C-alpha positions in Angstrom: 171.4 26.8 -10.3 171.8 23.8 -12.6 169.5 23.4 -15.6 168.3 20.1 -14.1 167.0 22.0 -11.1 164.8 24.4 -13.1 161.1 24.1 -13.2 158.8 25.9 -15.6 155.1 26.2 -16.3 153.8 26.1 -19.8 150.5 27.9 -19.5 147.8 27.0 -22.0 144.1 27.9 -22.3 141.9 25.5 -20.4 138.8 26.0 -22.6 140.4 25.3 -26.0 139.6 21.6 -26.9 141.5 21.2 -30.2 144.3 18.9 -31.2 146.3 21.7 -32.6 146.8 23.3 -29.1 147.4 20.1 -27.2 149.9 18.9 -29.7 151.7 22.3 -29.6 151.9 22.2 -25.8 153.3 18.7 -25.8 155.8 19.7 -28.5 157.0 22.6 -26.3 157.1 20.5 -23.2 159.3 17.9 -25.0 161.7 20.6 -26.0 162.0 21.8 -22.4 162.7 18.4 -21.0 165.3 17.7 -23.6 167.2 20.6 -22.0 166.8 19.1 -18.6 164.1 21.6 -17.5 161.1 20.1 -15.6 158.1 21.4 -17.5 154.6 21.3 -16.3 151.6 21.9 -18.6 149.1 23.9 -16.7 145.7 25.3 -17.8 144.8 29.0 -17.1 141.6 27.6 -15.6 143.5 25.8 -13.0 145.1 29.0 -11.6 143.1 31.5 -9.6 144.7 35.0 -9.3 143.7 36.6 -6.0 144.3 40.0 -4.5 143.7 39.8 -0.8 144.3 42.8 1.5 146.1 44.4 -1.4 148.5 41.5 -1.8 148.7 39.4 -5.0 148.3 35.7 -4.3 147.8 32.6 -6.5 145.6 29.7 -5.7 145.1 26.5 -7.6 146.2 22.9 -8.1 150.0 23.2 -7.7 152.6 22.7 -5.0 155.3 25.1 -5.9 155.7 28.2 -8.1 158.0 27.6 -11.0 161.3 29.3 -11.8 159.8 30.8 -14.9 156.6 30.7 -17.1 156.3 30.1 -20.8 152.9 31.7 -21.4 151.3 30.2 -24.5 147.9 31.8 -23.8 146.3 35.3 -24.1 144.9 35.5 -20.6 146.5 38.9 -20.0 145.3 39.3 -16.4 146.8 35.9 -15.4 150.1 36.7 -17.1 150.3 40.1 -15.3 149.4 38.5 -12.0 152.2 36.0 -12.3 154.6 38.9 -13.0 153.2 40.6 -9.8 154.3 37.4 -7.9 157.8 38.0 -9.2 157.9 35.3 -11.8 159.7 35.8 -15.1 157.0 35.4 -17.8 157.8 34.8 -21.5 156.4 36.6 -23.4 155.6 39.4 -21.0 152.0 40.4 -20.4 152.6 43.7 -22.0 154.1 42.1 -25.2 151.2 39.6 -25.4 148.6 42.3 -24.9 150.0 44.6 -27.6 150.6 41.8 -30.1 147.1 40.4 -29.5 145.6 43.6 -30.9 146.3 44.5 -34.5 145.4 48.1 -33.6 147.7 48.3 -30.6 150.5 46.7 -32.6 150.5 49.2 -35.4 150.2 52.2 -33.0 153.0 50.8 -30.8 155.3 50.6 -33.9 154.2 54.0 -35.3 156.9 56.7 -35.3 159.8 54.1 -35.3 160.4 54.0 -39.1 158.6 50.7 -39.5 157.1 50.3 -43.0 153.5 49.2 -42.9 150.3 49.5 -45.0 148.4 52.7 -44.6 146.2 52.1 -41.6 143.1 54.0 -40.4 141.5 53.6 -36.9 137.7 54.0 -37.1 135.7 55.8 -34.5 134.7 53.7 -31.4 131.1 52.9 -30.6 129.6 51.2 -27.5 128.0 47.7 -27.5 124.4 48.0 -28.7 124.9 51.5 -30.1 124.7 51.3 -33.9 126.7 53.6 -36.1 124.0 55.6 -37.9 126.2 58.2 -39.6 128.4 56.3 -42.1 129.9 59.4 -43.7 133.2 58.8 -42.0 133.5 55.4 -43.5 132.6 56.7 -46.9 135.5 59.1 -46.5 137.8 56.3 -45.4 136.9 54.3 -48.5 137.7 57.3 -50.7 141.0 57.8 -48.9 142.2 54.2 -49.2 140.5 53.3 -52.5 139.0 49.9 -53.3 139.6 47.1 -52.7 140.6 47.6 -49.1 141.2 45.5 -46.0 139.2 45.4 -42.8 140.8 43.5 -39.9 139.2 42.9 -36.6 141.7 43.8 -33.9 141.4 40.4 -32.3 141.7 37.3 -34.5 144.0 34.5 -35.4 144.9 32.2 -38.3 143.9 34.9 -40.9 140.3 34.8 -39.8 138.4 38.1 -39.1 140.2 39.7 -42.1 138.0 40.9 -45.0 138.9 42.0 -48.5 136.2 44.5 -49.6 135.7 45.5 -53.2 133.1 48.3 -52.9 131.7 51.0 -50.6 128.5 49.0 -50.2 130.5 46.0 -49.0 132.5 48.2 -46.6 129.4 49.7 -45.0 127.7 46.3 -44.7 130.8 44.9 -43.0 131.0 47.8 -40.6 127.4 47.3 -39.6 127.9 43.6 -39.0 131.0 44.2 -36.9 129.0 46.4 -34.5 131.1 47.5 -31.5 134.0 45.1 -32.2 137.3 46.9 -32.5 138.9 46.8 -36.0 141.3 48.7 -38.3 141.0 49.5 -42.0 144.0 49.2 -44.3 145.1 49.7 -47.9 145.3 46.5 -49.8 148.8 45.6 -50.9 148.2 44.1 -54.3 151.8 43.1 -54.8 151.5 40.7 -51.9 148.1 39.2 -52.7 148.0 35.6 -51.5 151.6 35.6 -50.3 153.5 36.7 -47.2 156.5 35.7 -45.1 156.5 34.4 -41.5 159.8 35.2 -39.8 160.3 33.6 -36.4 162.5 35.8 -34.1 164.0 34.7 -30.8 165.9 37.4 -29.0 167.9 39.3 -31.5 168.0 36.6 -34.1 165.9 35.1 -36.9 165.7 31.4 -36.2 163.5 30.2 -39.1 161.3 31.6 -41.8 158.8 30.4 -44.4 157.0 31.9 -47.4 153.3 31.2 -47.5 151.2 31.5 -50.6 147.7 30.8 -51.8 146.4 30.5 -55.3 142.7 30.8 -54.2 142.6 33.4 -51.3 144.0 36.9 -50.8 145.3 35.5 -47.4 148.3 33.3 -47.4 147.6 31.7 -44.0 147.9 27.9 -44.0 144.6 27.5 -42.2 143.0 29.4 -45.1 144.4 26.9 -47.6 147.9 28.4 -48.1 151.0 26.4 -48.7 154.4 27.0 -47.2 158.0 26.6 -48.3 161.3 27.3 -46.4 162.5 30.8 -46.9 165.7 32.8 -46.4 164.9 36.4 -45.5 166.8 39.2 -47.1 168.9 41.4 -44.7 166.2 44.0 -44.9 163.4 41.5 -44.0 165.4 40.0 -41.2 166.3 43.5 -39.8 162.6 44.6 -39.9 161.4 41.5 -38.2 163.9 41.7 -35.4 163.3 45.4 -34.9 159.5 44.9 -34.6 159.9 42.2 -32.0 162.4 44.3 -30.0 160.2 47.4 -30.1 157.2 45.4 -28.8 159.3 43.8 -26.1 158.7 40.3 -27.4 161.4 37.8 -26.4 160.1 35.6 -29.3 157.6 36.3 -32.0 156.3 35.2 -35.4 156.5 38.4 -37.5 154.4 38.4 -40.7 155.7 40.5 -43.5 154.1 41.5 -46.8 155.8 42.0 -50.2 155.6 45.7 -50.8 156.6 47.1 -54.2 159.5 49.0 -52.6 160.4 46.5 -49.9 158.9 44.5 -47.0 156.0 45.8 -45.0 154.9 44.8 -41.6 151.6 42.8 -41.5 151.4 41.7 -37.9 153.3 40.3 -35.0 152.3 37.1 -33.2 153.5 36.7 -29.6 152.3 33.1 -29.6 153.0 31.8 -33.1 152.1 28.3 -34.0 155.5 26.5 -33.9 154.3 23.2 -35.4 153.6 24.7 -38.9 157.1 26.1 -39.3 158.7 23.0 -37.9 156.9 20.9 -40.4 157.9 23.3 -43.2 161.6 23.9 -42.2 162.5 21.1 -39.7 163.6 23.8 -37.3 162.3 23.5 -33.7 161.7 27.1 -32.5 161.0 25.9 -29.0 164.6 24.8 -28.6 165.8 28.4 -29.3 163.1 29.8 -27.0 164.3 27.8 -24.0 167.9 28.6 -24.8 166.9 32.3 -24.8 165.1 31.9 -21.5 168.1 30.1 -19.9 170.3 33.0 -20.9 168.0 35.4 -19.0 167.4 33.3 -15.8 169.4 35.7 -13.7 166.2 37.7 -13.4 164.3 34.8 -11.8 163.4 34.3 -8.2 165.2 32.0 -5.8 163.6 28.9 -4.4 163.5 30.4 -0.9 161.6 33.4 -2.1 159.1 31.3 -3.9 158.6 29.1 -0.8 158.0 32.2 1.3 155.3 33.5 -1.0 153.5 30.1 -1.0 153.5 30.0 2.8 151.3 33.1 2.8 148.6 31.5 0.6 
């Protein structure tokens, strides 16, 4: 199959009305079309996953299933449904699901020699059921020392991350979070206000930048941080590649902290924002992403197979 015969979907969220996301989608689409791949932007809200008589089907405003899907959303059920239809999805639903949760990410990487901050997983509670006995959180505070970090499991752009200075602040934050999942971590003072974003595609580091903030403990650019191009050390590059590989991510933005004895994993983003690092480094990560996908297209479905599935809808 020639590259010019290939068709992909770039799946985005249909409910996010923000220039950042529309610009990113167009940026990725342009990269695909430069490589002679027909790329269609499609909203998750335009696709209807259906299981009928035990068979996975897909309904919506489209004529033909694509050869592959670049999934730039976090609609896990849709991503998994597309995989059930036999479509190659990048990143996989499993990788997106794990990376979307900071708790799942750290547990998935545990036991593999990945250096990371000391992380504690608090006891679960149900929605509407308040934590009355706070002794366990007092113990956690004593275990980690203050200040410490509380991270909601689900959050982006450095939001939902809290630097807490006292036991009183910790208990107040826990009560405010209610039943939301979160993790509690030691604060890496040596990395205050600075980190590294390493973009990995396949088994290679494609680009990296160092982010820093003079006014916030978080280095994220949306929190006021600045970025400069960065060349990772061999240790940093090896760590980023290994994390992405262990999580099954074909491409990822791996955030590393500056530990006193070497780099530490902060988090792994399955759908990292490619425009920021392009503006910082001039490197188009999307080009490398499509090159990686093209190298794996032997796993895709044939046109006849796709047409046959559509005939059953």
